[in-house]
VOGU-3710 file (C-alpha; in Angstrom, 3 decimals, decimal comma):
1> mlreiekvii> -28,317/31,143/46,679  -25,106/28,833/47,363  -25,423/28,640/43,079  -25,227/32,046/42,807  -22,433/32,679/45,461  -20,401/29,867/43,528  -20,486/31,285/40,060  -19,444/34,446/41,370  -16,508/32,750/42,962  -15,724/30,546/40,091
11> engprwevpf> -15,670/33,906/38,289  -14,378/36,169/39,910  -11,161/33,709/42,093  -8,499/33,890/39,811  -8,020/37,653/39,750  -8,703/37,413/43,672  -4,860/37,282/44,054  -5,513/33,749/45,909  -4,456/30,425/45,171  -7,145/29,320/43,167
21> fpprnlfftk> -8,194/26,925/40,245  -11,226/26,073/39,071  -13,538/23,865/39,561  -12,943/22,972/43,142  -15,394/21,645/45,657  -16,793/24,636/48,277  -18,271/23,762/51,194  -20,672/26,138/52,852  -21,799/26,767/56,750  -24,682/29,624/57,455
31> tggskrnpta> -23,600/31,619/60,102  -26,107/34,176/60,040  -29,466/34,815/59,095  -33,183/34,030/60,242  -35,170/31,040/58,781  -38,564/32,814/60,172  -37,621/35,974/58,883  -35,099/35,599/55,702  -35,339/38,998/54,308  -34,833/40,935/57,511
41> qpvvfllfde> -31,336/39,811/58,589  -28,471/39,138/56,123  -27,433/35,636/55,396  -23,636/35,159/56,596  -22,319/32,012/54,931  -18,326/30,589/55,614  -16,800/29,078/52,378  -14,296/26,585/52,326  -12,624/25,050/49,588  -11,608/21,554/49,791
51> agsaprwvak> -12,195/21,433/53,182  -9,679/23,501/54,309  -10,011/24,448/58,169  -10,579/28,116/57,735  -13,027/29,957/56,009  -11,417/30,974/52,149  -14,069/33,498/51,568  -17,276/34,738/53,601  -20,435/36,248/51,881  -23,204/38,299/53,229
61> vsrdrstvdl> -26,220/38,944/51,577  -29,334/41,162/52,426  -32,303/41,200/50,805  -33,508/44,148/53,430  -33,760/47,694/53,272  -31,977/48,297/56,918  -29,788/46,045/56,138  -29,013/46,798/52,893  -27,693/49,931/53,913  -25,791/48,505/56,346
71> lqreyenlly> -23,606/45,775/54,560  -23,185/48,817/52,123  -21,661/50,798/54,784  -19,574/48,051/55,628  -18,297/46,935/52,361  -17,532/50,974/51,714  -15,132/50,970/55,208  -13,805/47,587/54,468  -12,495/49,311/51,216  -11,339/52,553/53,226
81> fyhrlsptlr> -9,772/50,674/55,551  -8,339/48,231/53,518  -6,900/50,759/50,872  -5,654/53,079/53,710  -3,736/50,538/55,665  0,370/49,708/55,962  0,489/46,201/54,685  0,991/44,571/57,959  -2,061/45,565/59,398  -3,797/44,972/56,084
91> atipkplvsq> -3,225/41,335/56,477  -5,497/41,269/59,675  -8,706/42,437/58,317  -10,991/40,999/55,679  -10,258/41,684/52,089  -13,299/43,611/50,562  -13,550/40,867/47,073  -16,470/42,037/45,228  -20,055/43,096/45,961  -23,378/43,071/43,476
101> edpgrflfie> -26,197/45,620/44,136  -29,829/44,554/42,701  -32,854/46,240/43,429  -34,158/45,265/47,111  -30,509/43,238/47,676  -26,779/43,609/47,872  -24,188/40,304/48,382  -20,554/41,272/48,781  -18,059/38,746/49,548  -14,689/39,491/50,975
111> gglkgnglpa> -11,506/37,527/52,370  -11,797/34,744/54,778  -8,882/35,157/57,607  -6,985/32,809/59,985  -6,334/32,060/63,555  -7,648/30,439/66,693  -10,049/32,315/69,284  -8,319/34,085/72,234  -8,089/33,092/75,959  -12,418/33,848/76,790
121> fvhpeggsah> -12,508/33,948/80,271  -11,105/36,335/82,678  -10,711/34,336/86,646  -9,537/37,297/89,112  -8,345/34,606/91,526  -7,061/33,286/88,695  -2,945/31,821/89,254  0,222/33,196/87,987  -0,180/31,387/84,594  -3,636/32,556/84,026
131> rkeinamleq> -2,338/35,996/84,686  0,540/35,604/81,744  -2,230/34,265/79,412  -4,603/37,034/80,162  -2,370/40,106/79,875  -0,505/38,710/76,989  -4,012/38,617/74,921  -5,038/42,291/76,427  -1,503/43,230/74,953  -1,718/41,443/71,918
141> aiawliqfqk> -5,500/43,292/71,559  -4,706/46,715/72,431  -1,350/46,929/70,549  -3,450/45,988/67,257  -6,458/49,069/68,222  -4,339/51,390/68,653  -1,914/50,843/65,629  -5,205/50,467/63,460  -5,986/53,632/65,036  -3,131/55,347/64,201
151> etreeslqls> -3,058/54,495/60,651  -6,279/55,603/60,144  -6,703/59,013/62,273  -7,650/62,113/59,979  -8,409/64,817/62,541  -9,386/66,122/65,944  -12,792/66,929/67,393  -12,514/69,917/69,517  -15,315/70,307/72,471  -17,806/72,881/71,690
161> ekwikeeaqk> -21,189/73,914/72,572  -22,220/73,277/69,564  -21,238/70,148/69,867  -22,725/69,169/73,102  -26,147/70,647/71,268  -25,775/68,440/68,312  -23,953/65,180/70,005  -24,140/64,685/73,657  -27,689/66,214/74,166  -28,910/64,397/70,942
171> svdlyrstyq> -27,828/61,269/72,777  -29,295/61,941/76,015  -32,549/62,370/74,407  -32,867/59,315/72,285  -31,736/57,764/75,351  -34,932/59,516/77,248  -37,173/58,533/74,805  -36,249/54,892/74,559  -35,883/54,010/78,445  -38,163/56,822/80,619
181> pdpleetflq> -35,603/56,947/82,801  -36,224/56,886/86,339  -35,891/59,592/88,671  -32,326/58,379/89,305  -31,096/58,023/86,184  -32,620/61,381/84,870  -30,336/62,778/87,507  -27,337/61,347/86,489  -27,994/62,621/82,911  -28,482/66,184/83,636
191> ehlkrweewi> -25,480/66,114/85,494  -23,463/64,329/82,639  -25,041/66,759/80,334  -23,938/69,677/82,356  -20,234/68,855/83,120  -19,312/68,544/79,030  -19,123/72,251/79,719  -15,687/71,863/81,203  -14,292/70,166/78,446  -15,480/72,640/76,255
201> gteipltgqh> -12,008/73,573/74,238  -10,827/70,111/74,493  -9,251/68,191/71,110  -9,688/64,514/70,891  -8,716/63,038/68,042  -10,894/61,386/65,571  -9,760/57,527/64,022  -11,194/54,518/62,713  -13,361/52,153/64,569  -14,103/48,430/64,121
211> gdfwlgnmls> -17,737/49,240/66,257  -17,556/45,396/67,981  -14,252/45,256/69,052  -14,407/41,987/71,348  -12,897/38,691/71,874  -15,482/37,112/69,636  -14,442/38,656/66,721  -10,736/38,435/67,369  -8,300/35,488/66,271  -4,559/35,359/66,663
221> dgnsislcdw> -1,905/33,593/65,168  0,273/33,662/68,099  2,116/36,594/66,774  -0,830/39,142/65,643  -4,717/39,617/65,672  -7,167/39,728/62,795  -10,430/40,988/63,098  -13,863/40,291/61,690  -17,242/41,071/61,288  -16,644/45,006/60,202
231> sfskkkeips> -20,458/45,600/60,145  -20,582/48,115/63,273  -17,871/50,168/61,882  -16,902/53,809/61,348  -14,107/55,969/59,695  -14,330/58,498/61,709  -15,366/58,211/65,864  -13,735/58,618/69,073  -11,382/56,584/69,597  -12,160/55,250/73,638
241> ddlffflcal> -15,277/53,708/72,099  -13,311/50,403/70,990  -11,741/50,198/73,918  -14,952/50,645/76,326  -16,065/48,028/73,984  -13,522/45,680/74,413  -13,408/45,820/78,355  -17,354/45,766/78,699  -17,675/42,889/76,604  -15,045/40,862/78,766
251> pvgaeaadpl> -16,186/37,556/80,836  -14,870/38,327/84,194  -15,561/35,957/87,374  -17,665/33,096/88,501  -20,841/35,253/86,633  -18,675/35,539/83,264  -22,173/34,240/81,282  -23,913/36,871/82,435  -22,787/40,243/80,868  -24,565/42,224/83,601
261> rsfenlffkd> -22,484/40,409/86,429  -19,420/40,699/84,272  -19,531/44,268/83,842  -19,726/44,489/87,353  -17,013/42,510/88,444  -14,671/44,394/85,983  -15,348/47,927/86,955  -16,676/47,948/90,442  -14,809/45,204/92,477  -11,278/44,398/94,130
271> hwfrqraeet> -8,929/42,202/92,339  -5,501/41,932/89,708  -7,679/42,607/86,849  -9,377/45,240/87,251  -5,886/47,273/88,376  -4,872/45,950/84,807  -8,164/47,726/83,247  -7,089/50,657/84,998  -3,677/50,525/83,744  -4,755/49,813/80,135
281> vtrffaewkl> -7,315/52,412/80,269  -4,360/54,955/82,041  -2,057/54,138/79,294  -4,808/54,250/76,768  -5,686/58,150/77,379  -1,741/58,890/77,962  -1,168/57,745/74,005  -3,817/59,819/72,275  -2,901/62,531/75,126  -5,781/62,909/76,935
291> plrlfnqlfp> -7,147/64,327/80,154  -7,151/60,805/82,306  -10,677/62,681/84,343  -12,106/62,984/80,585  -12,270/59,029/81,563  -15,728/60,022/83,873  -17,132/61,740/81,009  -16,536/59,574/77,849  -17,370/56,449/79,515  -20,623/56,995/80,312
301> yflikmsire> -21,488/59,046/76,934  -20,292/55,955/75,103  -22,625/53,553/77,383  -25,283/56,115/76,670  -24,671/55,547/72,799  -24,480/51,336/73,053  -27,861/51,531/74,772  -29,341/53,491/71,728  -28,108/51,118/69,521  -28,457/48,150/71,043
311> agqyqlhalr> -31,790/49,166/72,091  -32,914/50,442/68,383  -32,899/50,334/64,578  -30,437/47,735/64,050  -31,683/44,113/62,799  -28,416/42,866/61,800  -27,636/41,078/64,574  -31,222/40,213/66,445  -30,037/43,076/68,828  -33,138/45,024/70,595
321> nhiwrdrvvs> -31,890/43,870/74,345  -31,253/45,869/77,420  -27,913/45,072/78,701  -26,711/48,672/77,760  -29,093/50,505/79,489  -28,346/47,858/82,520  -24,551/48,838/82,400  -25,742/52,557/82,910  -28,043/51,855/85,759  -25,258/49,636/87,413
331> liqnrsrlin> -22,883/52,699/86,699  -24,909/55,169/88,184  -25,774/52,793/91,290  -21,538/52,209/91,828  -20,207/55,560/90,486  -17,962/55,612/93,922  -16,665/52,068/93,447  -15,644/52,874/89,610  -12,109/51,777/88,473  -9,448/54,939/89,454
341> vgagpa> -8,344/55,695/85,732  -4,699/57,146/86,281  -4,114/54,888/89,546  -1,610/52,922/88,014  1,480/53,237/86,197  1,285/55,158/82,892
//
């Protein structure tokens, strides 16, 4: 496989608009895939040429039908976004270079991204220097997200009885069949569905979605950020989903290694960063002219959808864990302490 990838690069390098004069040494690092089950997951290679510090290319290969479809969608979405975005933003996403499809297999190669990781932990008791660093990170990430969404917006969704039945009800039914909710959950789900009726006629913009928008997929050059791993990207989705994913995935507090405790630290406990999160969501909703109260409907809807995605049929990231369902349960138990969107300055 490595020789085949190298052959593709040698043959295509000169037309990829990057400095490349074969033959040169290529260095491969495997970052994904399973030796125990090599056909189930795509194998991901980072490719360095002349031992550079940043990957020049990323190659993804799948031999399984379910993940072949995922890789095909990722490649198609990257092509779509790459040709739609402004030159400045285009430089912050992987450049889709070439794809090859054989029976039962799909390979594509994309350009690598440069930069360093962003601050990884939020300390509720952190001092002024830490707060400044985290605030800068937050502003950088949200600025990129809003710009990306503005450049990929196409239309709006008008909430209707038809949408409630086909989308909201479908998500709740999938959640029920996946988890067999207890009585407390079931009451919450019924209330959640009922509350959608209040919002019939409301318009929500539809924009491009990264789908895995968290610090682990971000690189910064000091001025702007770049986003890798577009495996769960979509061309049209509710814009708040990427924002919610980002906040839910932030490591917050001494229990940062525990994703559930970290989630609870951010959304249900009092500290300086909780206020920043409230302000961020408020500003984001104002940017898209969304009613602030709609947060209390869109946020649980997002958690329900993620619970289905993470528990189910995808093998790309070896998911199949219940952390998102645990977050739904935690939200139900702590609703009265949820961040108060609209409390901070807009």
